[in-house]
N, C-alpha and C positions, 0 to 999 in steps of 0.2 A: 232111424230113430231107435229101433231095437238094438242095433249094434252099439250105439252110443250108451244106452242104458246098461247093456251087458258089460262094456268096458268100464263104465263108471262103477258098477257093482264090484267088478274084479279089483279095481284100484282101491276102493273103500275097504273091501274084505282083506286085501293085502296089507293095508295100513293097520287094520285091527289086529290081524294075526302077527304082524311084525312087532307091534306094540306089546302084545301079550307075551311074545317070546322074549322080548327085551326085559320086561318086568320079571318074568320067570328067571332069567339069567341073574338079574340083580338080587332076587330073593334068595337064590342059591348062595350067592356071595355073602349076603347078610347072615344066612343060617350058619355058614362056616365060621363066622365071627364068634359063635358061642364058645368054641374051643381052640380056634386058631387066630393068632395075631396077624394083622395085615402086613404083608411084606413091603408095601408101599401105599401111597394114596394118590388121588388125582392131583392134589395140591403139590405134593413132592415131585411128581412127574412133570407138572407144569413148570415148577421152578427150575428143574434140571434142563428142560427144553429152552427156557429163557436164557439160562447161562450159556448153553451150547450155541445158541443163536448169536451170542455176543463173542463167541470164540473163547469162552472161559470154561474152566473145569468146574462142574457142579459140586457144591459143598453139600455134605449130608452127614451131620453129626446127630446121631440118635441112638439111645440105649434104652431098650424096652425093660420096664420094671413093673411088677404087679402092684396093684393099688395099695397093698399093705406096706409097700416100701416108698410110698409117696406121703409126705407129711400131711396130717389132717389140717394143718394150717393152710397148706396150699389148696387142698380140696375145698375148704371153707372160703378161702379168698377167691377162687375161681367161681364158685357158686354165687358169692356176694357180688362179684363184678359182672357176671354173665347171665346168671339164670337162678334167681333166688327161689323160685318155685319148682325147681327141677324135680324134686322127689314127690311132688303132688300132682303135676300136670301129666297129660298123656302124650306129650310130644309138642304141644302148642300152648303157649301162654297167651291167651287172648287179651288179658288185661295189659300185658306188656306190649302186645301188638297195637292196641288202641292208644296207649301212651305214646308209642313211637309215631303213630299216625298223626296224633294231635301235635306233637313236637315238630314234626316235619311240616305240617301246615302252618304253624306259627312262624317257623323259620322262613318258609316260602313267602309269607305275607311281609315279613321284615325285609326280605330281599327286594320284594316288589316296591316297597316304600322307598328303599334306597335308590332304586332305579327311576323313581318318579312316576310309577304306575298308579292306577286307581286302587283304592283300598280294597275293592272287592275282586281284584284280579289275583288269581292264584296260578302260578306257573305249574308245569308238570311236576307231580309229586316226586321228590327224590327217593332213592332207595332207603329202606328203613335204617334208622340209626342203630348203633349198638344197643342191645336191649330188646329189640323186636324179635330176634331169632333166638330160639332156645338152644341149649347145648346139643340136643338131639338133632335139630335142624342144621346146626353148624357142622356136626359130625357127618351127617348125610352128604352135605355139599363137599366137605374136604375129602371124604373117602372116595366118592364115585363121580362127582359132577364137576363141571367147569365153573369158573368164576363169572361167566357171562351173565349179564343182568337181563333177564327176559321172563315173560310170564310162563313160557314153556319150561325153563329151568326151575323156576319157583314151583311149578306144578309137580315136576319130577322130584324136587326136593321134598315136597310134602308126602309123596308116595313112599319114598325111601325112609322118611322119618317115621311113618306109620309102621313100616317093616321093622325098623330098629326097635321101636317101642313094644311091638307085639312079640318079638322073638328073643330079645336080650333083656337082662335085668338092668335096673337103673345103675347098679354098681358096676356092671360090665360096660355099659355105655360110657360112664364117667372114666373108667379105667382106660378104655381105648382113646377117648378124647384127650386125656392128659398125656398120652404117649405119642400122639401124632400131630398135635397142633404146632403151629409155627411160633418160634420165640426169637426170631432174628434170622439173618441171612444164613441159611443152611442149618439152622438149629431147630430140631424137632423133638418135642416131648419134654416132660418135666425133668428127667434125669440129666439130659444134655444141657438144658437151660440152667439148672442149679449148679452144675459143674462149670459152665461157661461164665456165669455172672457172679457166683459166690464161692467157687472152688470147694464145693461140698455136695454130698449126695442129696437127692430130693427128700429123703426121709428126715434130714436134719434141718430143714428150713424153718426159721422162726416166723412169727406173725408178720413182721415188717418185710422180710425178704419175700415171703409168699405174696403179700399184697403188692409188692413191687413187680413181681412176675405177672400177676393177674392184671395189673394196670396196663401192661404192654399188649395183651392179647388182641384187642380190636385191630391194631395195625402196627406190629412190632418193627417193621422195616422203615417206616416213615413217620407217621403222625405220633405214634407212641414209642418211638425209638429213643431210649434214654440218652443216647449220644447226640441226637438231633433236637429233641424237645424235653430236656430233663425236668423243667418246671411243670410241664403238662403231665408227665408221668408221675411226678411227686404229688401233684394235686389229686390225681385219680387214686394214687396209692393211699392217701389219707382218707378219702371217701370210702374206699373198700375196707380199710381197717375198722372204720366205725360200724360197718355192717356185718363184719365177720362173727362177732359174738352171738348174733341172732340166727346163724346158720346151724342147723342140726344135721349131722350125718347119719347115714344108715349103715 
């Protein structure tokens, strides 16, 4: 019995120590972001691995630019579409999370009715819709974590989000986000996206162009790919443009 307890203690202690070491490693990487731009991200590495698995050459079109060279129109459009309370929350927008939760439940109930189930039957809650995760949370996932949907990954995302919010300024978080997010197959960051879609630098984007790019962010390769669903992108673009005038930058 004592032997079992001893080994159980050692295993638990090992897990705790390993977790602390991993969190410390992540914290060091986050601290480096104060003055160093990330050379790659977890998302970019994943896309490269996916391409290689298909026998394809990975595409990587990315040009890093400081936030002063990214149009305020695009900054406002991204905040209007992804995180309207970015400058006031501390990494988590609980009102947005609640809205996403309510929307998901309503959608689940509708699906249940379509399938002829009882009105009080609610299937497993799907992952949060766009709007549930803040820009800080999205950046935490894209930089360091996998896209796997699990409570463990969500928990780690929350930890990294806190690290980002406590060590970086809001302006720096937004700058990194705008330079690393995916805007199509192999297209990363605002400068590459502006050049690809409009043949102009990110600094020169007008309101309509900025809203167009922002509309793609939730899923630029399929659902909000302008070549696949142009009407859906245009509809979201119009909604974002209506919200842009209310966004104040810092």
